[in-house]
PyMOL CGO cylinders between C-alpha atoms (Angstrom):
from pymol import cmd
from pymol.cgo import CYLINDER

trace = [
    CYLINDER, 53.64, -65.61, 12.35, 50.15, -66.34, 13.70, 0.3, 1, 1, 1, 1, 1, 1,
    CYLINDER, 50.15, -66.34, 13.70, 47.61, -68.15, 11.58, 0.3, 1, 1, 1, 1, 1, 1,
    CYLINDER, 47.61, -68.15, 11.58, 44.92, -66.00, 10.02, 0.3, 1, 1, 1, 1, 1, 1,
    CYLINDER, 44.92, -66.00, 10.02, 42.28, -68.69, 10.53, 0.3, 1, 1, 1, 1, 1, 1,
    CYLINDER, 42.28, -68.69, 10.53, 40.88, -70.49, 13.52, 0.3, 1, 1, 1, 1, 1, 1,
    CYLINDER, 40.88, -70.49, 13.52, 40.39, -74.22, 12.94, 0.3, 1, 1, 1, 1, 1, 1,
    CYLINDER, 40.39, -74.22, 12.94, 36.92, -75.31, 14.11, 0.3, 1, 1, 1, 1, 1, 1,
    CYLINDER, 36.92, -75.31, 14.11, 36.11, -79.03, 13.97, 0.3, 1, 1, 1, 1, 1, 1,
    CYLINDER, 36.11, -79.03, 13.97, 32.60, -80.23, 14.71, 0.3, 1, 1, 1, 1, 1, 1,
    CYLINDER, 32.60, -80.23, 14.71, 32.35, -83.95, 15.44, 0.3, 1, 1, 1, 1, 1, 1,
    CYLINDER, 32.35, -83.95, 15.44, 28.89, -85.08, 14.38, 0.3, 1, 1, 1, 1, 1, 1,
    CYLINDER, 28.89, -85.08, 14.38, 26.91, -88.28, 13.89, 0.3, 1, 1, 1, 1, 1, 1,
    CYLINDER, 26.91, -88.28, 13.89, 24.66, -86.59, 11.34, 0.3, 1, 1, 1, 1, 1, 1,
    CYLINDER, 24.66, -86.59, 11.34, 21.52, -86.83, 13.49, 0.3, 1, 1, 1, 1, 1, 1,
    CYLINDER, 21.52, -86.83, 13.49, 18.99, -84.01, 13.74, 0.3, 1, 1, 1, 1, 1, 1,
    CYLINDER, 18.99, -84.01, 13.74, 20.37, -82.86, 17.11, 0.3, 1, 1, 1, 1, 1, 1,
    CYLINDER, 20.37, -82.86, 17.11, 23.88, -82.71, 15.66, 0.3, 1, 1, 1, 1, 1, 1,
    CYLINDER, 23.88, -82.71, 15.66, 22.65, -80.89, 12.57, 0.3, 1, 1, 1, 1, 1, 1,
    CYLINDER, 22.65, -80.89, 12.57, 21.00, -78.19, 14.69, 0.3, 1, 1, 1, 1, 1, 1,
    CYLINDER, 21.00, -78.19, 14.69, 24.24, -77.68, 16.61, 0.3, 1, 1, 1, 1, 1, 1,
    CYLINDER, 24.24, -77.68, 16.61, 26.33, -77.68, 13.44, 0.3, 1, 1, 1, 1, 1, 1,
    CYLINDER, 26.33, -77.68, 13.44, 24.08, -74.95, 12.05, 0.3, 1, 1, 1, 1, 1, 1,
    CYLINDER, 24.08, -74.95, 12.05, 24.41, -72.94, 15.30, 0.3, 1, 1, 1, 1, 1, 1,
    CYLINDER, 24.41, -72.94, 15.30, 28.23, -73.11, 15.20, 0.3, 1, 1, 1, 1, 1, 1,
    CYLINDER, 28.23, -73.11, 15.20, 28.32, -72.19, 11.52, 0.3, 1, 1, 1, 1, 1, 1,
    CYLINDER, 28.32, -72.19, 11.52, 25.96, -69.27, 12.15, 0.3, 1, 1, 1, 1, 1, 1,
    CYLINDER, 25.96, -69.27, 12.15, 28.21, -68.01, 14.96, 0.3, 1, 1, 1, 1, 1, 1,
    CYLINDER, 28.21, -68.01, 14.96, 31.41, -68.39, 12.91, 0.3, 1, 1, 1, 1, 1, 1,
    CYLINDER, 31.41, -68.39, 12.91, 33.24, -65.42, 11.42, 0.3, 1, 1, 1, 1, 1, 1,
    CYLINDER, 33.24, -65.42, 11.42, 35.36, -65.15, 8.26, 0.3, 1, 1, 1, 1, 1, 1,
    CYLINDER, 35.36, -65.15, 8.26, 38.43, -66.13, 10.31, 0.3, 1, 1, 1, 1, 1, 1,
    CYLINDER, 38.43, -66.13, 10.31, 36.80, -69.46, 11.28, 0.3, 1, 1, 1, 1, 1, 1,
    CYLINDER, 36.80, -69.46, 11.28, 37.56, -72.50, 9.13, 0.3, 1, 1, 1, 1, 1, 1,
    CYLINDER, 37.56, -72.50, 9.13, 34.62, -74.72, 10.12, 0.3, 1, 1, 1, 1, 1, 1,
    CYLINDER, 34.62, -74.72, 10.12, 34.73, -78.41, 9.23, 0.3, 1, 1, 1, 1, 1, 1,
    CYLINDER, 34.73, -78.41, 9.23, 32.22, -81.11, 10.10, 0.3, 1, 1, 1, 1, 1, 1,
    CYLINDER, 32.22, -81.11, 10.10, 33.72, -84.53, 10.83, 0.3, 1, 1, 1, 1, 1, 1,
    CYLINDER, 33.72, -84.53, 10.83, 31.50, -87.60, 10.50, 0.3, 1, 1, 1, 1, 1, 1,
    CYLINDER, 31.50, -87.60, 10.50, 31.92, -89.91, 13.49, 0.3, 1, 1, 1, 1, 1, 1,
    CYLINDER, 31.92, -89.91, 13.49, 30.59, -92.85, 11.50, 0.3, 1, 1, 1, 1, 1, 1,
    CYLINDER, 30.59, -92.85, 11.50, 34.07, -92.94, 9.95, 0.3, 1, 1, 1, 1, 1, 1,
    CYLINDER, 34.07, -92.94, 9.95, 36.54, -95.15, 11.87, 0.3, 1, 1, 1, 1, 1, 1,
    CYLINDER, 36.54, -95.15, 11.87, 39.33, -92.59, 11.31, 0.3, 1, 1, 1, 1, 1, 1,
    CYLINDER, 39.33, -92.59, 11.31, 37.21, -89.78, 12.77, 0.3, 1, 1, 1, 1, 1, 1,
    CYLINDER, 37.21, -89.78, 12.77, 36.18, -91.98, 15.72, 0.3, 1, 1, 1, 1, 1, 1,
    CYLINDER, 36.18, -91.98, 15.72, 39.86, -92.61, 16.49, 0.3, 1, 1, 1, 1, 1, 1,
    CYLINDER, 39.86, -92.61, 16.49, 40.59, -88.88, 16.33, 0.3, 1, 1, 1, 1, 1, 1,
    CYLINDER, 40.59, -88.88, 16.33, 37.60, -88.16, 18.59, 0.3, 1, 1, 1, 1, 1, 1,
    CYLINDER, 37.60, -88.16, 18.59, 38.77, -90.74, 21.13, 0.3, 1, 1, 1, 1, 1, 1,
    CYLINDER, 38.77, -90.74, 21.13, 42.24, -89.21, 21.11, 0.3, 1, 1, 1, 1, 1, 1,
    CYLINDER, 42.24, -89.21, 21.11, 40.73, -85.82, 21.92, 0.3, 1, 1, 1, 1, 1, 1,
    CYLINDER, 40.73, -85.82, 21.92, 38.64, -87.25, 24.77, 0.3, 1, 1, 1, 1, 1, 1,
    CYLINDER, 38.64, -87.25, 24.77, 35.31, -86.83, 23.01, 0.3, 1, 1, 1, 1, 1, 1,
    CYLINDER, 35.31, -86.83, 23.01, 32.69, -89.01, 24.67, 0.3, 1, 1, 1, 1, 1, 1,
    CYLINDER, 32.69, -89.01, 24.67, 29.53, -87.73, 23.00, 0.3, 1, 1, 1, 1, 1, 1,
    CYLINDER, 29.53, -87.73, 23.00, 28.50, -85.76, 19.95, 0.3, 1, 1, 1, 1, 1, 1,
    CYLINDER, 28.50, -85.76, 19.95, 28.09, -83.14, 18.82, 0.3, 1, 1, 1, 1, 1, 1,
    CYLINDER, 28.09, -83.14, 18.82, 31.42, -81.88, 20.10, 0.3, 1, 1, 1, 1, 1, 1,
    CYLINDER, 31.42, -81.88, 20.10, 33.50, -78.90, 19.02, 0.3, 1, 1, 1, 1, 1, 1,
    CYLINDER, 33.50, -78.90, 19.02, 37.28, -78.65, 18.88, 0.3, 1, 1, 1, 1, 1, 1,
    CYLINDER, 37.28, -78.65, 18.88, 38.84, -75.23, 18.38, 0.3, 1, 1, 1, 1, 1, 1,
    CYLINDER, 38.84, -75.23, 18.38, 42.48, -75.06, 17.32, 0.3, 1, 1, 1, 1, 1, 1,
    CYLINDER, 42.48, -75.06, 17.32, 43.03, -78.62, 18.57, 0.3, 1, 1, 1, 1, 1, 1,
    CYLINDER, 43.03, -78.62, 18.57, 41.41, -78.19, 21.99, 0.3, 1, 1, 1, 1, 1, 1,
    CYLINDER, 41.41, -78.19, 21.99, 38.10, -79.74, 22.96, 0.3, 1, 1, 1, 1, 1, 1,
    CYLINDER, 38.10, -79.74, 22.96, 35.75, -76.91, 23.97, 0.3, 1, 1, 1, 1, 1, 1,
    CYLINDER, 35.75, -76.91, 23.97, 34.94, -76.86, 27.69, 0.3, 1, 1, 1, 1, 1, 1,
    CYLINDER, 34.94, -76.86, 27.69, 31.24, -77.14, 26.95, 0.3, 1, 1, 1, 1, 1, 1,
    CYLINDER, 31.24, -77.14, 26.95, 31.94, -80.50, 25.30, 0.3, 1, 1, 1, 1, 1, 1,
    CYLINDER, 31.94, -80.50, 25.30, 34.06, -82.14, 28.01, 0.3, 1, 1, 1, 1, 1, 1,
    CYLINDER, 34.06, -82.14, 28.01, 32.92, -84.68, 30.58, 0.3, 1, 1, 1, 1, 1, 1,
    CYLINDER, 32.92, -84.68, 30.58, 29.87, -85.57, 28.56, 0.3, 1, 1, 1, 1, 1, 1,
    CYLINDER, 29.87, -85.57, 28.56, 28.59, -89.00, 27.77, 0.3, 1, 1, 1, 1, 1, 1,
    CYLINDER, 28.59, -89.00, 27.77, 26.71, -91.53, 29.80, 0.3, 1, 1, 1, 1, 1, 1,
    CYLINDER, 26.71, -91.53, 29.80, 27.62, -92.38, 33.37, 0.3, 1, 1, 1, 1, 1, 1,
    CYLINDER, 27.62, -92.38, 33.37, 26.53, -95.95, 34.10, 0.3, 1, 1, 1, 1, 1, 1,
    CYLINDER, 26.53, -95.95, 34.10, 26.77, -95.29, 37.84, 0.3, 1, 1, 1, 1, 1, 1,
    CYLINDER, 26.77, -95.29, 37.84, 24.24, -92.48, 37.60, 0.3, 1, 1, 1, 1, 1, 1,
    CYLINDER, 24.24, -92.48, 37.60, 22.01, -94.61, 35.38, 0.3, 1, 1, 1, 1, 1, 1,
    CYLINDER, 22.01, -94.61, 35.38, 22.15, -97.46, 37.90, 0.3, 1, 1, 1, 1, 1, 1,
    CYLINDER, 22.15, -97.46, 37.90, 21.15, -95.05, 40.69, 0.3, 1, 1, 1, 1, 1, 1,
    CYLINDER, 21.15, -95.05, 40.69, 18.09, -94.25, 38.58, 0.3, 1, 1, 1, 1, 1, 1,
    CYLINDER, 18.09, -94.25, 38.58, 17.16, -97.91, 38.24, 0.3, 1, 1, 1, 1, 1, 1,
    CYLINDER, 17.16, -97.91, 38.24, 19.12, -99.25, 35.27, 0.3, 1, 1, 1, 1, 1, 1,
    CYLINDER, 19.12, -99.25, 35.27, 19.75, -102.96, 35.73, 0.3, 1, 1, 1, 1, 1, 1,
    CYLINDER, 19.75, -102.96, 35.73, 17.47, -103.24, 38.73, 0.3, 1, 1, 1, 1, 1, 1,
    CYLINDER, 17.47, -103.24, 38.73, 14.37, -105.41, 38.35, 0.3, 1, 1, 1, 1, 1, 1,
    CYLINDER, 14.37, -105.41, 38.35, 11.09, -103.82, 39.30, 0.3, 1, 1, 1, 1, 1, 1,
    CYLINDER, 11.09, -103.82, 39.30, 9.72, -105.67, 42.31, 0.3, 1, 1, 1, 1, 1, 1,
]
cmd.load_cgo(trace, "trace")
């Protein structure tokens, strides 16, 4: 028998950017959505986030799958270096 709820997990650091996104997801949710906010300042939540491949927050997981809009995010040191990171100004 299929579940009557969709499990929505929002991984958040509690910052103002995260709070805006949390509000947007909650506003878009329906009665079938069980929305939970997980605080990434908790070591347990950080471990769970790492296991799901979360590299930046906010990130949304729906029924155990990281949403496509939240994948491949995070910093890329190579890109930052191409923009001058670590290179002295002559």
